[in-house]
C-alpha positions in Angstrom: -81.0 -16.5 -9.3 -79.5 -18.9 -6.7 -75.8 -18.6 -6.0 -73.4 -21.5 -5.4 -73.4 -21.1 -1.7 -77.3 -21.2 -1.7 -77.3 -24.3 -3.8 -74.8 -25.9 -1.3 -77.4 -25.1 1.5 -80.1 -26.9 -0.3 -78.2 -30.0 -1.1 -76.5 -31.2 2.1 -77.4 -34.7 1.3 -76.0 -34.5 -2.2 -73.4 -37.1 -3.5 -70.8 -34.5 -4.1 -69.4 -32.0 -1.5 -70.4 -29.3 -3.7 -72.5 -28.5 -6.9 -71.8 -26.5 -9.7 -73.6 -23.1 -9.3 -77.3 -23.1 -10.2 -76.9 -19.7 -11.7 -75.4 -21.4 -14.6 -78.6 -23.2 -15.1 -81.2 -21.1 -13.8 -83.4 -21.3 -17.0 -82.7 -25.0 -17.5 -82.2 -27.2 -14.6 -79.6 -27.8 -11.7 -76.8 -30.3 -12.8 -77.1 -33.9 -11.6 -74.1 -35.5 -10.0 -72.5 -38.9 -9.5 -69.7 -40.5 -7.9 -67.8 -43.2 -9.9 -65.4 -44.8 -7.6 -63.9 -46.7 -10.6 -62.0 -43.5 -11.7 -60.2 -43.4 -8.5 -58.4 -46.5 -9.5 -56.5 -44.6 -12.1 -54.7 -42.7 -9.4 -54.1 -45.7 -7.4 -52.5 -47.5 -10.5 -50.2 -44.5 -10.9 -49.0 -44.8 -7.4 -50.7 -41.7 -6.2 -53.7 -40.1 -4.8 -55.7 -37.4 -6.5 -59.3 -36.5 -7.9 -61.0 -35.8 -11.2 -64.4 -34.1 -11.7 -65.8 -33.8 -15.3 -69.0 -31.8 -16.2 -70.6 -33.1 -19.3 -72.4 -30.1 -20.5 -74.7 -31.6 -22.8 -76.1 -34.1 -20.3 -75.9 -31.3 -17.2 -73.9 -34.2 -15.4 -70.9 -33.9 -12.8 -69.0 -36.9 -12.6 -66.5 -37.3 -9.8 -64.0 -40.0 -8.8 -64.5 -39.3 -5.0 -66.9 -37.6 -2.7 -64.1 -35.8 -0.5 -61.1 -34.5 -2.3 -63.3 -33.2 -5.1 -64.3 -30.4 -2.8 -60.9 -29.8 -1.0 -59.3 -26.5 -1.8 -55.7 -26.0 -2.8 -53.4 -23.4 -4.0 -54.2 -22.8 -7.7 -50.6 -22.5 -8.8 -50.2 -21.8 -12.4 -53.9 -22.7 -13.1 -54.2 -19.1 -11.8 -52.8 -17.8 -15.1 -56.2 -18.2 -16.7 -57.7 -15.5 -14.4 -54.7 -13.7 -14.3 -54.6 -13.3 -18.3 -58.3 -12.3 -18.3 -57.6 -9.6 -15.8 -54.6 -8.4 -17.7 -56.6 -7.9 -20.8 -59.7 -6.5 -19.3 -57.6 -3.8 -17.3 -55.4 -2.9 -20.5 -52.2 -4.1 -18.6 -52.0 -6.3 -21.8 -53.5 -4.9 -24.9 -52.6 -7.7 -27.5 -51.7 -11.1 -26.5 -49.4 -11.5 -29.5 -47.7 -8.0 -29.6 -47.2 -6.8 -26.0 -43.7 -8.1 -25.0 -42.4 -8.8 -21.4 -38.8 -8.4 -21.5 -36.8 -11.0 -19.7 -35.1 -9.7 -16.6 -31.9 -11.3 -17.3 -32.2 -13.7 -14.3 -31.3 -17.3 -15.0 -33.9 -19.7 -14.0 -34.0 -23.5 -13.8 -36.7 -23.7 -16.4 -35.2 -22.7 -19.6 -38.3 -21.6 -21.3 -38.6 -18.8 -18.8 -35.2 -17.4 -19.7 -36.3 -15.2 -22.6 -38.8 -12.3 -23.8 -42.5 -13.6 -23.8 -45.9 -12.3 -25.0 -48.9 -13.3 -23.1 -49.5 -16.3 -25.7 -46.0 -17.6 -25.2 -45.9 -16.9 -21.4 -49.1 -19.0 -20.8 -47.7 -21.9 -23.0 -44.5 -21.8 -21.2 -46.4 -21.3 -17.9 -43.6 -18.5 -17.3 -44.1 -17.6 -13.6 -41.9 -14.5 -13.6 -44.1 -12.9 -16.5 -47.4 -13.5 -14.7 -45.7 -12.0 -11.5 -45.0 -9.0 -13.3 -48.5 -8.8 -14.8 -49.9 -9.3 -11.3 -47.8 -6.5 -10.0 -49.0 -4.1 -12.8 -52.6 -5.1 -11.9 -52.1 -4.2 -8.4 -54.0 -5.4 -5.2 -57.0 -3.3 -5.6 -57.8 -4.1 -9.2 -56.8 -7.9 -8.5 -59.3 -8.1 -5.5 -62.1 -6.5 -7.7 -61.8 -9.2 -10.4 -61.3 -12.2 -8.1 -64.6 -11.1 -6.4 -66.3 -10.5 -9.7 -65.3 -14.0 -10.8 -66.3 -15.4 -7.6 -62.9 -17.4 -7.8 -62.3 -19.8 -5.1 -62.0 -18.4 -1.6 -61.3 -14.9 -3.1 -58.4 -14.4 -0.8 -55.5 -12.8 -2.4 -53.4 -12.4 0.8 -49.7 -13.3 1.0 -48.4 -10.8 -1.7 -49.6 -9.5 -5.0 -47.1 -11.8 -6.8 -47.4 -14.7 -4.6 -50.8 -15.2 -3.4 -51.6 -18.0 -5.9 -48.2 -19.6 -5.3 -47.6 -19.6 -1.7 -50.3 -17.2 -0.3 -53.9 -17.6 0.9 -55.9 -18.2 -2.4 -57.5 -21.8 -2.5 -59.7 -23.3 -4.9 -61.3 -26.9 -5.3 -62.1 -28.8 -8.4 -65.8 -27.9 -8.4 -65.0 -24.2 -8.2 -62.4 -24.7 -10.9 -65.0 -26.2 -13.2 -67.7 -23.4 -12.3 -65.1 -20.9 -13.3 -63.9 -22.5 -16.6 -67.5 -23.4 -17.6 -68.4 -19.7 -17.5 -65.2 -18.9 -19.4 -66.3 -21.5 -22.1 -69.7 -20.0 -22.3 -68.3 -16.4 -22.3 -70.4 -15.5 -19.3 -68.0 -14.1 -16.8 -68.7 -10.5 -16.0 -66.1 -8.9 -18.4 -65.9 -8.3 -22.1 -66.5 -11.1 -24.5 -63.3 -10.0 -26.2 -61.0 -10.9 -23.1 -62.7 -14.1 -22.9 -62.3 -14.9 -26.6 -58.6 -14.2 -26.4 -57.8 -16.2 -23.3 -59.8 -19.2 -24.7 -57.6 -18.8 -27.8 -54.3 -18.6 -26.0 -54.9 -21.5 -23.9 -52.7 -24.5 -24.7 -54.2 -27.0 -27.0 -53.9 -30.8 -27.2 -55.4 -32.9 -29.8 -56.6 -36.4 -29.3 -58.1 -37.8 -32.3 -61.1 -35.6 -33.2 -61.0 -34.1 -29.8 -59.5 -30.7 -28.8 -58.5 -30.2 -25.2 -58.1 -26.6 -24.0 -56.3 -27.0 -20.6 -53.9 -25.1 -18.1 -51.4 -27.0 -16.0 -50.5 -26.0 -12.4 -47.7 -27.4 -10.1 -47.2 -26.4 -6.6 -43.5 -25.8 -5.7 -42.3 -25.9 -9.3 -40.6 -22.5 -8.9 -38.7 -23.9 -6.0 -37.9 -27.1 -7.7 -40.0 -29.2 -5.1 -43.1 -30.0 -6.8 -45.9 -31.4 -4.3 -49.3 -31.1 -6.0 -50.3 -31.0 -9.8 -53.2 -29.6 -11.6 -54.8 -29.8 -15.0 -58.0 -28.0 -15.7 -59.9 -27.0 -18.9 -62.4 -28.3 -21.3 -62.6 -31.1 -24.0 -64.4 -30.3 -27.3 -65.8 -33.4 -29.3 -67.9 -32.0 -32.0 -70.9 -30.5 -30.3 -70.2 -32.2 -26.9 -68.0 -30.2 -24.3 -66.8 -31.5 -21.1 -65.3 -29.2 -18.5 -62.8 -30.9 -16.1 -60.5 -30.5 -13.3 -58.0 -32.9 -12.0 -55.2 -32.6 -9.1 -52.9 -35.3 -7.8 -50.1 -35.7 -5.3 -46.7 -35.4 -6.8 -44.9 -38.2 -5.2 -42.4 -39.1 -7.9 -41.0 -37.0 -10.8 -43.2 -38.8 -13.3 -46.4 -37.6 -11.8 -45.6 -34.4 -13.3 -46.6 -35.9 -16.8 -49.2 -38.3 -15.2 -51.5 -35.1 -14.9 -51.9 -35.1 -18.6 -52.1 -38.8 -19.4 -54.5 -39.4 -16.4 -56.8 -36.6 -17.6 -57.0 -38.1 -21.1 -57.7 -41.8 -19.6 -60.3 -40.2 -17.3 -62.0 -38.1 -20.1 -62.1 -41.4 -22.2 -63.5 -43.2 -19.2 -66.5 -40.7 -19.0 -67.0 -40.7 -22.8 -65.6 -37.2 -23.4 -62.7 -38.3 -25.9 
């Protein structure tokens, strides 16, 4: 079975800097890819720069707004809460996402939703960084590295501190890699138990847009320091039998760009017929 890196070597002339792993389609066909520069205008109209990649699973089609930034890697920030949750459940650090409680440490933080006890479900909804830092410490570097390798997640580098590597450390991931990882979660083909994958898919924050269900996780670099610089939104949209996996990131140049992640993602999903 071809790996993602083998696929890259076979398609240097492709329209995207990276392709979804052929391993996901070994019994079907490699996905097609195309650039729609009209999608990039959405970011310009919002007064910023960014990228959007959508993978229409029924058509085996990857659509990107550009050919460069879609393959540029950044710190994952709180989008790493998705693999962190999977690893927590798989290792038993969290047995039940609704019953295991992480007690508030009593430290008042600027984001009020963090200043209380949390379960895994409420922590991912509030994007509670302190809870996930405690989860990472309980998992420990050895087990964390094992699962990051198993997931083939981004550059797989957890240097920079066990409770910081996804926030200020060495881990990097691009939009194509985000889609690869999320599509395997969506299909429950990650190399861990189906139970862990079912539970994480269930606790992902949900937005309804008409008859479409969007399961997605935000990320914001610098949020814990009150100086956001880059925003993420990654997940998948379910519209009947049609499912579209997507990843978006943008430069946060103004406070309004924090919420622009969600509005832009919905507009861009509509542009490609996913909502």
